[in-house]
A tleap script that builds the chain and sets N, CA, C and O, in Angstrom:
source leaprc.protein.ff14SB
mol = sequence {
  NMET GLU GLU ASN PRO GLU SER LYS ALA PHE
  TYR GLU ARG LEU LYS GLN GLN LEU LYS ASP
  ASP THR SER TRP PRO SER PRO TYR LEU PHE
  LYS PHE ILE VAL PRO ALA SER LEU GLU LYS
  ILE ALA GLU ILE GLU ALA VAL PHE ASN ASN
  LEU ASP ALA VAL PHE ASN THR ARG ASP SER
  SER LYS GLY ASN TYR THR SER VAL SER ILE
  LYS VAL THR MET ASP SER PRO ASP ALA VAL
  VAL GLU LYS TYR LEU GLU VAL SER LYS VAL
  GLU GLY VAL ILE SER CLEU
}
set mol.1.N position { 0.357 14.430 20.634 }
set mol.1.CA position { 0.114 14.443 19.197 }
set mol.1.C position { -1.385 14.566 18.939 }
set mol.1.O position { -2.168 13.733 19.393 }
set mol.2.N position { -1.771 15.586 18.224 }
set mol.2.CA position { -3.178 15.816 17.967 }
set mol.2.C position { -3.577 15.151 16.659 }
set mol.2.O position { -2.828 15.172 15.683 }
set mol.3.N position { -4.747 14.571 16.655 }
set mol.3.CA position { -5.267 13.891 15.479 }
set mol.3.C position { -5.655 14.929 14.431 }
set mol.3.O position { -6.282 15.936 14.759 }
set mol.4.N position { -5.284 14.688 13.167 }
set mol.4.CA position { -5.656 15.669 12.157 }
set mol.4.C position { -7.115 15.456 11.741 }
set mol.4.O position { -7.652 14.360 11.904 }
set mol.5.N position { -7.757 16.498 11.205 }
set mol.5.CA position { -9.190 16.409 10.880 }
set mol.5.C position { -9.526 15.313 9.874 }
set mol.5.O position { -10.586 14.694 9.966 }
set mol.6.N position { -8.619 15.063 8.901 }
set mol.6.CA position { -8.899 14.016 7.921 }
set mol.6.C position { -8.942 12.642 8.564 }
set mol.6.O position { -9.826 11.841 8.262 }
set mol.7.N position { -7.984 12.359 9.457 }
set mol.7.CA position { -7.988 11.039 10.083 }
set mol.7.C position { -9.165 10.918 11.039 }
set mol.7.O position { -9.728 9.833 11.186 }
set mol.8.N position { -9.549 12.014 11.692 }
set mol.8.CA position { -10.716 11.974 12.577 }
set mol.8.C position { -11.959 11.609 11.773 }
set mol.8.O position { -12.749 10.765 12.197 }
set mol.9.N position { -12.134 12.242 10.610 }
set mol.9.CA position { -13.281 11.943 9.741 }
set mol.9.C position { -13.219 10.493 9.261 }
set mol.9.O position { -14.240 9.807 9.215 }
set mol.10.N position { -12.022 10.031 8.904 }
set mol.10.CA position { -11.857 8.642 8.458 }
set mol.10.C position { -12.328 7.672 9.540 }
set mol.10.O position { -13.084 6.742 9.259 }
set mol.11.N position { -11.878 7.891 10.781 }
set mol.11.CA position { -12.238 6.978 11.866 }
set mol.11.C position { -13.722 7.051 12.207 }
set mol.11.O position { -14.317 6.044 12.591 }
set mol.12.N position { -14.325 8.228 12.070 }
set mol.12.CA position { -15.775 8.344 12.295 }
set mol.12.C position { -16.542 7.543 11.237 }
set mol.12.O position { -17.514 6.859 11.558 }
set mol.13.N position { -16.101 7.630 9.974 }
set mol.13.CA position { -16.740 6.851 8.899 }
set mol.13.C position { -16.562 5.355 9.140 }
set mol.13.O position { -17.502 4.576 8.984 }
set mol.14.N position { -15.341 4.960 9.524 }
set mol.14.CA position { -15.070 3.551 9.801 }
set mol.14.C position { -15.970 3.052 10.922 }
set mol.14.O position { -16.574 1.984 10.819 }
set mol.15.N position { -16.053 3.830 11.986 }
set mol.15.CA position { -16.871 3.443 13.135 }
set mol.15.C position { -18.333 3.245 12.714 }
set mol.15.O position { -18.968 2.265 13.102 }
set mol.16.N position { -18.859 4.179 11.920 }
set mol.16.CA position { -20.254 4.074 11.464 }
set mol.16.C position { -20.454 2.861 10.575 }
set mol.16.O position { -21.456 2.156 10.695 }
set mol.17.N position { -19.500 2.614 9.679 }
set mol.17.CA position { -19.596 1.462 8.784 }
set mol.17.C position { -19.579 0.157 9.587 }
set mol.17.O position { -20.341 -0.763 9.293 }
set mol.18.N position { -18.717 0.079 10.593 }
set mol.18.CA position { -18.647 -1.124 11.427 }
set mol.18.C position { -19.937 -1.316 12.218 }
set mol.18.O position { -20.386 -2.447 12.408 }
set mol.19.N position { -20.539 -0.215 12.681 }
set mol.19.CA position { -21.815 -0.301 13.398 }
set mol.19.C position { -22.912 -0.825 12.482 }
set mol.19.O position { -23.733 -1.649 12.885 }
set mol.20.N position { -22.915 -0.333 11.233 }
set mol.20.CA position { -23.962 -0.698 10.283 }
set mol.20.C position { -23.827 -2.121 9.762 }
set mol.20.O position { -24.833 -2.783 9.508 }
set mol.21.N position { -22.589 -2.606 9.599 }
set mol.21.CA position { -22.345 -3.862 8.887 }
set mol.21.C position { -22.070 -5.068 9.767 }
set mol.21.O position { -22.048 -6.192 9.264 }
set mol.22.N position { -21.862 -4.877 11.055 }
set mol.22.CA position { -21.368 -5.966 11.889 }
set mol.22.C position { -22.113 -6.024 13.208 }
set mol.22.O position { -22.454 -4.991 13.784 }
set mol.23.N position { -22.369 -7.252 13.690 }
set mol.23.CA position { -22.910 -7.379 15.043 }
set mol.23.C position { -21.742 -7.665 15.975 }
set mol.23.O position { -20.840 -8.432 15.638 }
set mol.24.N position { -21.763 -7.049 17.139 }
set mol.24.CA position { -20.630 -7.082 18.059 }
set mol.24.C position { -20.961 -7.852 19.312 }
set mol.24.O position { -22.120 -7.853 19.727 }
set mol.25.N position { -19.971 -8.530 19.955 }
set mol.25.CA position { -18.561 -8.662 19.559 }
set mol.25.C position { -18.413 -9.490 18.282 }
set mol.25.O position { -19.268 -10.308 17.944 }
set mol.26.N position { -17.304 -9.253 17.589 }
set mol.26.CA position { -17.070 -9.893 16.299 }
set mol.26.C position { -15.573 -10.009 16.021 }
set mol.26.O position { -14.787 -9.184 16.486 }
set mol.27.N position { -15.171 -11.054 15.247 }
set mol.27.CA position { -13.761 -11.120 14.835 }
set mol.27.C position { -13.455 -9.959 13.894 }
set mol.27.O position { -14.296 -9.558 13.089 }
set mol.28.N position { -12.246 -9.431 14.007 }
set mol.28.CA position { -11.827 -8.324 13.146 }
set mol.28.C position { -10.387 -8.573 12.731 }
set mol.28.O position { -9.569 -9.024 13.533 }
set mol.29.N position { -10.082 -8.276 11.468 }
set mol.29.CA position { -8.728 -8.463 10.955 }
set mol.29.C position { -8.073 -7.097 10.751 }
set mol.29.O position { -8.477 -6.321 9.885 }
set mol.30.N position { -7.066 -6.824 11.558 }
set mol.30.CA position { -6.265 -5.616 11.414 }
set mol.30.C position { -5.101 -5.947 10.493 }
set mol.30.O position { -4.530 -7.034 10.575 }
set mol.31.N position { -4.747 -5.005 9.611 }
set mol.31.CA position { -3.586 -5.183 8.745 }
set mol.31.C position { -2.747 -3.917 8.762 }
set mol.31.O position { -3.255 -2.803 8.632 }
set mol.32.N position { -1.449 -4.124 8.927 }
set mol.32.CA position { -0.509 -3.003 8.983 }
set mol.32.C position { 0.730 -3.352 8.173 }
set mol.32.O position { 1.060 -4.523 7.988 }
set mol.33.N position { 1.407 -2.320 7.696 }
set mol.33.CA position { 2.722 -2.483 7.070 }
set mol.33.C position { 3.682 -1.613 7.863 }
set mol.33.O position { 3.397 -0.450 8.147 }
set mol.34.N position { 4.833 -2.196 8.219 }
set mol.34.CA position { 5.853 -1.459 8.972 }
set mol.34.C position { 7.207 -1.682 8.324 }
set mol.34.O position { 7.423 -2.695 7.658 }
set mol.35.N position { 8.127 -0.732 8.520 }
set mol.35.CA position { 9.497 -1.001 8.082 }
set mol.35.C position { 9.977 -2.278 8.786 }
set mol.35.O position { 9.683 -2.491 9.963 }
set mol.36.N position { 10.707 -3.113 8.066 }
set mol.36.CA position { 11.153 -4.398 8.623 }
set mol.36.C position { 11.998 -4.143 9.868 }
set mol.36.O position { 13.142 -3.696 9.783 }
set mol.37.N position { 11.413 -4.437 11.017 }
set mol.37.CA position { 12.090 -4.209 12.287 }
set mol.37.C position { 11.369 -5.004 13.361 }
set mol.37.O position { 10.166 -4.839 13.567 }
set mol.38.N position { 12.109 -5.865 14.042 }
set mol.38.CA position { 11.492 -6.656 15.108 }
set mol.38.C position { 10.935 -5.740 16.204 }
set mol.38.O position { 9.935 -6.067 16.842 }
set mol.39.N position { 11.582 -4.604 16.416 }
set mol.39.CA position { 11.106 -3.662 17.434 }
set mol.39.C position { 9.740 -3.092 17.065 }
set mol.39.O position { 8.860 -2.984 17.919 }
set mol.40.N position { 9.561 -2.728 15.797 }
set mol.40.CA position { 8.277 -2.170 15.348 }
set mol.40.C position { 7.170 -3.225 15.456 }
set mol.40.O position { 6.059 -2.926 15.895 }
set mol.41.N position { 7.484 -4.455 15.053 }
set mol.41.CA position { 6.501 -5.538 15.145 }
set mol.41.C position { 6.136 -5.767 16.608 }
set mol.41.O position { 4.964 -5.960 16.932 }
set mol.42.N position { 7.120 -5.748 17.480 }
set mol.42.CA position { 6.877 -5.940 18.917 }
set mol.42.C position { 6.001 -4.812 19.474 }
set mol.42.O position { 5.150 -5.054 20.329 }
set mol.43.N position { 6.208 -3.582 18.991 }
set mol.43.CA position { 5.384 -2.462 19.449 }
set mol.43.C position { 3.920 -2.682 19.069 }
set mol.43.O position { 3.020 -2.419 19.867 }
set mol.44.N position { 3.685 -3.168 17.841 }
set mol.44.CA position { 2.312 -3.441 17.402 }
set mol.44.C position { 1.723 -4.584 18.221 }
set mol.44.O position { 0.588 -4.494 18.688 }
set mol.45.N position { 2.485 -5.650 18.394 }
set mol.45.CA position { 1.992 -6.787 19.169 }
set mol.45.C position { 1.644 -6.384 20.595 }
set mol.45.O position { 0.693 -6.909 21.174 }
set mol.46.N position { 2.405 -5.457 21.163 }
set mol.46.CA position { 2.151 -5.005 22.535 }
set mol.46.C position { 0.780 -4.340 22.674 }
set mol.46.O position { 0.166 -4.405 23.739 }
set mol.47.N position { 0.301 -3.705 21.608 }
set mol.47.CA position { -1.021 -3.066 21.641 }
set mol.47.C position { -2.116 -4.116 21.825 }
set mol.47.O position { -3.168 -3.831 22.397 }
set mol.48.N position { -1.862 -5.324 21.340 }
set mol.48.CA position { -2.871 -6.391 21.377 }
set mol.48.C position { -2.558 -7.469 22.410 }
set mol.48.O position { -3.231 -8.499 22.441 }
set mol.49.N position { -1.542 -7.253 23.264 }
set mol.49.CA position { -1.063 -8.332 24.126 }
set mol.49.C position { -2.055 -8.778 25.192 }
set mol.49.O position { -1.917 -9.878 25.727 }
set mol.50.N position { -3.047 -7.960 25.515 }
set mol.50.CA position { -4.027 -8.372 26.515 }
set mol.50.C position { -5.247 -9.049 25.883 }
set mol.50.O position { -6.214 -9.366 26.575 }
set mol.51.N position { -5.195 -9.267 24.575 }
set mol.51.CA position { -6.299 -9.905 23.858 }
set mol.51.C position { -5.842 -11.249 23.303 }
set mol.51.O position { -4.646 -11.481 23.121 }
set mol.52.N position { -6.788 -12.117 23.041 }
set mol.52.CA position { -6.478 -13.419 22.451 }
set mol.52.C position { -6.375 -13.249 20.932 }
set mol.52.O position { -7.298 -13.585 20.190 }
set mol.53.N position { -5.244 -12.725 20.493 }
set mol.53.CA position { -5.059 -12.356 19.089 }
set mol.53.C position { -4.153 -13.353 18.374 }
set mol.53.O position { -3.250 -13.936 18.975 }
set mol.54.N position { -4.412 -13.537 17.077 }
set mol.54.CA position { -3.573 -14.379 16.224 }
set mol.54.C position { -2.792 -13.446 15.303 }
set mol.54.O position { -3.373 -12.674 14.541 }
set mol.55.N position { -1.451 -13.533 15.387 }
set mol.55.CA position { -0.568 -12.662 14.614 }
set mol.55.C position { 0.040 -13.433 13.448 }
set mol.55.O position { 0.445 -14.587 13.594 }
set mol.56.N position { 0.096 -12.780 12.290 }
set mol.56.CA position { 0.819 -13.306 11.144 }
set mol.56.C position { 1.676 -12.186 10.578 }
set mol.56.O position { 1.218 -11.050 10.452 }
set mol.57.N position { 2.918 -12.505 10.236 }
set mol.57.CA position { 3.795 -11.514 9.617 }
set mol.57.C position { 4.344 -12.075 8.317 }
set mol.57.O position { 4.520 -13.284 8.167 }
set mol.58.N position { 4.609 -11.179 7.386 }
set mol.58.CA position { 5.192 -11.586 6.118 }
set mol.58.C position { 6.094 -10.470 5.624 }
set mol.58.O position { 5.683 -9.311 5.561 }
set mol.59.N position { 7.318 -10.820 5.276 }
set mol.59.CA position { 8.267 -9.826 4.780 }
set mol.59.C position { 8.007 -9.535 3.308 }
set mol.59.O position { 7.566 -10.407 2.559 }
set mol.60.N position { 8.285 -8.301 2.902 }
set mol.60.CA position { 8.160 -7.930 1.492 }
set mol.60.C position { 9.242 -8.650 0.693 }
set mol.60.O position { 10.183 -9.203 1.261 }
set mol.61.N position { 9.098 -8.637 -0.622 }
set mol.61.CA position { 10.038 -9.372 -1.478 }
set mol.61.C position { 11.479 -8.902 -1.300 }
set mol.61.O position { 12.406 -9.710 -1.362 }
set mol.62.N position { 11.674 -7.604 -1.081 }
set mol.62.CA position { 13.030 -7.090 -0.873 }
set mol.62.C position { 13.425 -7.083 0.597 }
set mol.62.O position { 14.576 -6.800 0.932 }
set mol.63.N position { 12.482 -7.390 1.469 }
set mol.63.CA position { 12.786 -7.453 2.890 }
set mol.63.C position { 12.829 -6.105 3.596 }
set mol.63.O position { 13.282 -6.015 4.738 }
set mol.64.N position { 12.358 -5.050 2.921 }
set mol.64.CA position { 12.371 -3.715 3.525 }
set mol.64.C position { 11.191 -3.475 4.461 }
set mol.64.O position { 11.277 -2.677 5.395 }
set mol.65.N position { 10.091 -4.174 4.199 }
set mol.65.CA position { 8.868 -3.978 4.966 }
set mol.65.C position { 8.317 -5.320 5.432 }
set mol.65.O position { 8.623 -6.370 4.867 }
set mol.66.N position { 7.498 -5.257 6.474 }
set mol.66.CA position { 6.821 -6.442 6.975 }
set mol.66.C position { 5.338 -6.126 7.087 }
set mol.66.O position { 4.954 -5.089 7.629 }
set mol.67.N position { 4.501 -7.035 6.565 }
set mol.67.CA position { 3.063 -6.874 6.782 }
set mol.67.C position { 2.708 -7.651 8.044 }
set mol.67.O position { 3.190 -8.762 8.269 }
set mol.68.N position { 1.863 -7.046 8.852 }
set mol.68.CA position { 1.433 -7.645 10.107 }
set mol.68.C position { -0.085 -7.736 10.066 }
set mol.68.O position { -0.769 -6.722 9.929 }
set mol.69.N position { -0.614 -8.961 10.185 }
set mol.69.CA position { -2.059 -9.182 10.247 }
set mol.69.C position { -2.392 -9.698 11.633 }
set mol.69.O position { -1.709 -10.571 12.168 }
set mol.70.N position { -3.450 -9.149 12.205 }
set mol.70.CA position { -3.861 -9.534 13.552 }
set mol.70.C position { -5.346 -9.825 13.530 }
set mol.70.O position { -6.154 -8.938 13.256 }
set mol.71.N position { -5.709 -11.062 13.817 }
set mol.71.CA position { -7.115 -11.437 13.895 }
set mol.71.C position { -7.477 -11.551 15.369 }
set mol.71.O position { -6.850 -12.293 16.126 }
set mol.72.N position { -8.496 -10.805 15.756 }
set mol.72.CA position { -8.867 -10.736 17.167 }
set mol.72.C position { -10.354 -10.413 17.275 }
set mol.72.O position { -10.899 -9.699 16.433 }
set mol.73.N position { -11.002 -10.931 18.294 }
set mol.73.CA position { -12.399 -10.601 18.539 }
set mol.73.C position { -12.457 -9.273 19.284 }
set mol.73.O position { -11.868 -9.107 20.352 }
set mol.74.N position { -13.179 -8.344 18.692 }
set mol.74.CA position { -13.325 -7.013 19.280 }
set mol.74.C position { -14.759 -6.847 19.790 }
set mol.74.O position { -15.692 -7.458 19.269 }
set mol.75.N position { -14.915 -6.010 20.818 }
set mol.75.CA position { -16.217 -5.829 21.458 }
set mol.75.C position { -17.116 -4.813 20.762 }
set mol.75.O position { -18.340 -4.897 20.856 }
set mol.76.N position { -16.509 -3.848 20.059 }
set mol.76.CA position { -17.314 -2.766 19.481 }
set mol.76.C position { -16.508 -2.017 18.428 }
set mol.76.O position { -15.286 -2.147 18.363 }
set mol.77.N position { -17.207 -1.221 17.591 }
set mol.77.CA position { -16.482 -0.355 16.646 }
set mol.77.C position { -15.553 0.615 17.364 }
set mol.77.O position { -14.470 0.914 16.860 }
set mol.78.N position { -15.954 1.110 18.527 }
set mol.78.CA position { -15.087 2.021 19.286 }
set mol.78.C position { -13.783 1.337 19.667 }
set mol.78.O position { -12.720 1.957 19.622 }
set mol.79.N position { -13.857 0.064 20.041 }
set mol.79.CA position { -12.651 -0.683 20.419 }
set mol.79.C position { -11.725 -0.862 19.210 }
set mol.79.O position { -10.503 -0.805 19.351 }
set mol.80.N position { -12.301 -1.077 18.027 }
set mol.80.CA position { -11.505 -1.218 16.802 }
set mol.80.C position { -10.756 0.088 16.522 }
set mol.80.O position { -9.548 0.076 16.285 }
set mol.81.N position { -11.465 1.195 16.549 }
set mol.81.CA position { -10.849 2.498 16.278 }
set mol.81.C position { -9.783 2.806 17.325 }
set mol.81.O position { -8.726 3.342 16.993 }
set mol.82.N position { -10.049 2.474 18.575 }
set mol.82.CA position { -9.070 2.703 19.642 }
set mol.82.C position { -7.755 1.970 19.351 }
set mol.82.O position { -6.675 2.524 19.558 }
set mol.83.N position { -7.850 0.725 18.872 }
set mol.83.CA position { -6.630 -0.033 18.546 }
set mol.83.C position { -5.890 0.600 17.375 }
set mol.83.O position { -4.663 0.699 17.400 }
set mol.84.N position { -6.635 1.036 16.334 }
set mol.84.CA position { -5.980 1.711 15.213 }
set mol.84.C position { -5.230 2.949 15.687 }
set mol.84.O position { -4.109 3.207 15.247 }
set mol.85.N position { -5.849 3.719 16.588 }
set mol.85.CA position { -5.200 4.929 17.088 }
set mol.85.C position { -3.958 4.595 17.906 }
set mol.85.O position { -2.951 5.298 17.816 }
set mol.86.N position { -4.019 3.533 18.703 }
set mol.86.CA position { -2.841 3.120 19.488 }
set mol.86.C position { -1.696 2.706 18.557 }
set mol.86.O position { -0.548 3.101 18.763 }
set mol.87.N position { -2.016 1.908 17.532 }
set mol.87.CA position { -0.974 1.433 16.614 }
set mol.87.C position { -0.426 2.586 15.782 }
set mol.87.O position { 0.741 2.557 15.390 }
set mol.88.N position { -1.241 3.597 15.507 }
set mol.88.CA position { -0.768 4.726 14.684 }
set mol.88.C position { 0.370 5.487 15.361 }
set mol.88.O position { 1.054 6.272 14.703 }
set mol.89.N position { 0.587 5.274 16.654 }
set mol.89.CA position { 1.689 5.925 17.375 }
set mol.89.C position { 3.035 5.265 17.075 }
set mol.89.O position { 4.083 5.838 17.372 }
set mol.90.N position { 3.014 4.057 16.484 }
set mol.90.CA position { 4.253 3.371 16.112 }
set mol.90.C position { 4.811 4.078 14.869 }
set mol.90.O position { 4.127 4.194 13.852 }
set mol.91.N position { 6.033 4.535 14.963 }
set mol.91.CA position { 6.636 5.303 13.869 }
set mol.91.C position { 6.760 4.465 12.595 }
set mol.91.O position { 7.278 3.349 12.621 }
set mol.92.N position { 6.278 5.022 11.480 }
set mol.92.CA position { 6.425 4.373 10.186 }
set mol.92.C position { 5.332 3.382 9.837 }
set mol.92.O position { 5.370 2.799 8.754 }
set mol.93.N position { 4.361 3.170 10.710 }
set mol.93.CA position { 3.314 2.186 10.447 }
set mol.93.C position { 2.299 2.726 9.439 }
set mol.93.O position { 1.965 3.911 9.446 }
set mol.94.N position { 1.823 1.840 8.582 }
set mol.94.CA position { 0.756 2.157 7.635 }
set mol.94.C position { -0.395 1.205 7.941 }
set mol.94.O position { -0.218 -0.013 7.957 }
set mol.95.N position { -1.572 1.769 8.183 }
set mol.95.CA position { -2.755 0.949 8.438 }
set mol.95.C position { -3.458 0.684 7.117 }
set mol.95.O position { -3.614 1.580 6.287 }
set mol.96.N position { -3.879 -0.559 6.937 }
set mol.96.CA position { -4.591 -0.917 5.707 }
set mol.96.C position { -6.054 -1.186 6.005 }
set mol.96.O position { -6.821 -1.503 5.097 }
savepdb mol mol.pdb
quit
């Protein structure tokens, strides 16, 4: 799967903003929305399983979607973008 030019530009801007605004390593809060599915949540958690991450999930009011928040210390802006790209492979995920 090839990255589209818009998302590439988005991640380059994010990386630059993180470099400018944050000293690394630093805690970072990832937020995602996925269709309500334990399998999808497990796929996201697997991306962070080698890190000391704190996971929080919350179901939407109708129960169709689940928000997943992950607080974890990241080493660099590149590491943050790498995790976003890994999670983007989970079908139906929305990164916030």
